VMD Tcl script that draws the C-alpha trace (Angstrom):
set ca {
  {-1.41 -13.35 -18.59}
  {-2.15 -9.88 -19.86}
  {0.10 -6.77 -18.88}
  {-1.94 -3.50 -18.32}
  {1.28 -1.84 -17.83}
  {4.98 -2.62 -16.69}
  {3.66 -2.99 -13.08}
  {0.16 -4.30 -13.27}
  {-0.58 -7.85 -14.59}
  {-3.91 -9.59 -14.96}
  {-4.66 -13.39 -15.12}
  {-7.96 -14.58 -16.06}
  {-8.98 -18.13 -15.71}
  {-12.36 -19.61 -16.25}
  {-13.37 -19.65 -12.61}
  {-11.05 -16.91 -11.16}
  {-9.13 -13.71 -11.86}
  {-5.86 -12.55 -10.38}
  {-4.48 -8.90 -10.58}
  {-0.99 -8.15 -9.31}
  {0.22 -4.69 -8.62}
  {3.94 -4.07 -8.06}
  {4.73 -0.83 -6.19}
  {8.36 -0.48 -7.71}
  {9.83 3.04 -8.11}
  {12.18 4.61 -10.70}
  {15.73 4.04 -9.70}
  {16.25 7.60 -8.33}
  {13.32 7.63 -6.08}
  {14.32 4.17 -4.72}
  {17.76 5.36 -4.05}
  {16.24 8.49 -2.38}
  {14.07 6.34 -0.24}
  {17.01 3.91 0.80}
  {19.28 6.94 1.62}
  {16.58 8.45 3.77}
  {16.16 5.03 5.66}
  {19.95 5.05 6.07}
  {20.07 8.37 7.22}
  {17.32 8.04 9.76}
  {18.96 4.93 11.26}
  {22.41 6.86 11.63}
  {20.49 9.68 13.30}
  {18.82 7.35 15.83}
  {21.99 5.43 16.56}
  {23.68 8.82 17.04}
  {21.02 9.99 19.56}
  {21.22 6.66 21.27}
  {24.87 7.01 21.84}
  {24.34 10.59 23.35}
  {21.46 9.24 25.45}
  {23.74 6.61 27.11}
  {26.26 9.22 28.50}
  {23.30 11.60 29.57}
  {22.52 12.20 33.27}
  {19.17 11.56 34.53}
  {16.74 14.47 34.51}
  {14.24 16.44 32.42}
  {16.46 16.54 29.19}
  {16.91 12.75 29.27}
  {13.14 12.28 29.62}
  {12.59 14.45 26.61}
  {15.17 12.44 24.60}
  {13.48 9.12 25.71}
  {10.08 10.46 24.33}
  {11.82 11.68 21.39}
  {13.40 8.30 20.57}
  {9.77 6.69 20.95}
  {8.62 8.88 18.02}
  {11.81 7.94 16.21}
  {11.18 4.39 16.58}
  {7.55 4.60 15.34}
  {8.90 6.60 12.21}
  {11.63 4.06 11.63}
  {9.18 1.29 11.66}
  {7.01 3.17 9.34}
  {9.80 3.97 6.85}
  {11.33 0.67 7.18}
  {7.86 -0.79 6.21}
  {7.44 1.37 3.17}
  {11.10 0.62 1.92}
  {10.51 -3.28 2.12}
  {6.96 -2.60 0.46}
  {8.56 -0.58 -2.62}
  {11.45 -3.10 -2.87}
  {10.04 -6.44 -2.38}
  {6.19 -5.98 -2.08}
  {3.10 -6.36 -4.21}
  {-0.59 -6.04 -3.94}
  {-2.58 -9.02 -5.11}
  {-6.47 -9.11 -5.85}
  {-7.88 -12.31 -6.51}
  {-11.77 -12.98 -7.25}
  {-12.56 -16.66 -6.77}
  {-15.37 -18.69 -5.37}
  {-17.50 -15.57 -4.75}
  {-14.74 -13.78 -2.69}
  {-12.54 -10.97 -3.73}
  {-9.34 -11.25 -1.82}
  {-7.14 -8.25 -1.45}
  {-3.55 -8.86 0.01}
  {-0.54 -6.58 0.71}
  {2.28 -8.78 0.61}
  {5.97 -8.38 1.56}
  {8.26 -11.18 1.07}
  {5.04 -13.25 0.38}
  {3.89 -12.57 3.86}
  {0.89 -10.40 4.79}
  {-2.71 -10.36 5.69}
  {-5.45 -11.24 3.18}
  {-8.86 -9.58 3.60}
  {-11.97 -11.48 1.90}
  {-14.95 -9.77 0.86}
  {-17.94 -11.67 -0.46}
  {-18.94 -10.44 -3.82}
  {-22.76 -10.17 -2.87}
  {-21.83 -7.56 -0.27}
  {-19.63 -5.45 -2.59}
  {-21.52 -2.19 -3.58}
  {-20.48 0.95 -5.36}
  {-17.23 -0.30 -6.96}
  {-15.19 2.17 -8.97}
  {-12.64 4.67 -9.09}
  {-12.15 6.86 -6.20}
  {-12.87 10.62 -6.90}
  {-9.68 12.57 -6.11}
  {-8.94 16.04 -5.77}
  {-5.51 16.19 -6.87}
  {-4.60 19.69 -5.51}
  {-5.50 18.54 -2.13}
  {-2.54 18.36 0.29}
  {-3.93 15.16 1.77}
  {-3.95 13.44 -1.42}
  {-0.38 14.80 -2.36}
  {0.84 13.54 0.94}
  {-1.02 10.08 0.29}
  {0.39 9.82 -3.08}
  {4.00 10.29 -2.20}
  {6.50 7.62 -2.86}
  {7.59 7.52 0.83}
  {4.14 6.30 2.07}
  {2.09 3.06 1.45}
  {-0.84 4.87 -0.16}
  {-2.18 6.34 -3.23}
  {-5.28 4.01 -3.41}
  {-7.16 4.67 -6.63}
  {-10.02 2.04 -6.42}
  {-12.80 1.27 -3.85}
  {-16.14 0.00 -2.80}
  {-18.28 -0.32 0.03}
  {-18.51 -3.71 2.01}
  {-21.22 -3.97 4.69}
  {-21.21 -0.23 5.14}
  {-17.50 0.02 5.32}
  {-15.53 1.88 2.56}
  {-12.53 -0.26 1.33}
  {-9.73 1.39 -0.74}
  {-7.10 -0.54 -2.61}
  {-4.87 -0.16 -5.64}
  {-2.07 1.29 -3.90}
  {0.34 3.27 -6.21}
  {-1.81 2.86 -9.50}
  {-1.58 5.73 -11.89}
  {-4.95 7.19 -13.13}
  {-4.56 5.35 -16.51}
  {-3.73 2.17 -14.96}
  {-6.61 2.46 -12.69}
  {-9.05 3.21 -15.46}
  {-7.84 0.31 -17.51}
  {-7.93 -2.31 -14.58}
  {-11.35 -1.11 -13.09}
  {-13.42 -2.29 -15.85}
  {-11.80 -5.76 -15.93}
  {-12.37 -6.13 -12.29}
  {-15.92 -4.74 -12.48}
  {-16.88 -7.21 -15.13}
  {-15.48 -10.20 -13.30}
  {-17.45 -8.89 -10.21}
  {-20.70 -8.98 -12.22}
  {-19.98 -12.42 -13.65}
  {-19.25 -13.79 -10.14}
  {-22.43 -12.48 -8.91}
  {-24.31 -14.15 -11.68}
  {-22.86 -17.36 -11.01}
  {-24.21 -17.27 -7.51}
}
mol new
graphics top color blue
foreach p $ca { graphics top sphere $p radius 0.5 }
foreach p [lrange $ca 0 end-1] q [lrange $ca 1 end] { graphics top cylinder $p $q radius 0.2 }
display resetview
């Protein structure tokens, strides 16, 4: 097993290659993320307590709609916290298939892509001054994809949380494995 960085490992076997990307954060950012989750839950619990004593009317309807949005954001931030604390991204190239899986506690959906259908593999061009990229690369979202390809006309992005240097080091490894897999078929 070879380590590209402290978060990225590559394991090459004669018939397969596996790359694991850990989305771990520095301790300070991890503490901020957990504090945000806890504060979000306490705020929602407080609103629920106030909602229980509220008479029926327009205000109650507004607060119920607010709580629906609160619940959606609670789900999103909870998922990101679990991803950052106990998750990883796994790429496996074996038997002519590239499998990409976002895993939390070992659970997650794996997506398979046939090697012969993968086109235009490489680094994603990013304008790092763009506000959309800044938001997508933030530590409170599951994003920041650096690699991508086209599969049957659909764009696929992966490599969540990779730095530019990590992506530049791991892309040639995966690209050469893709070429080798294409030749084997």
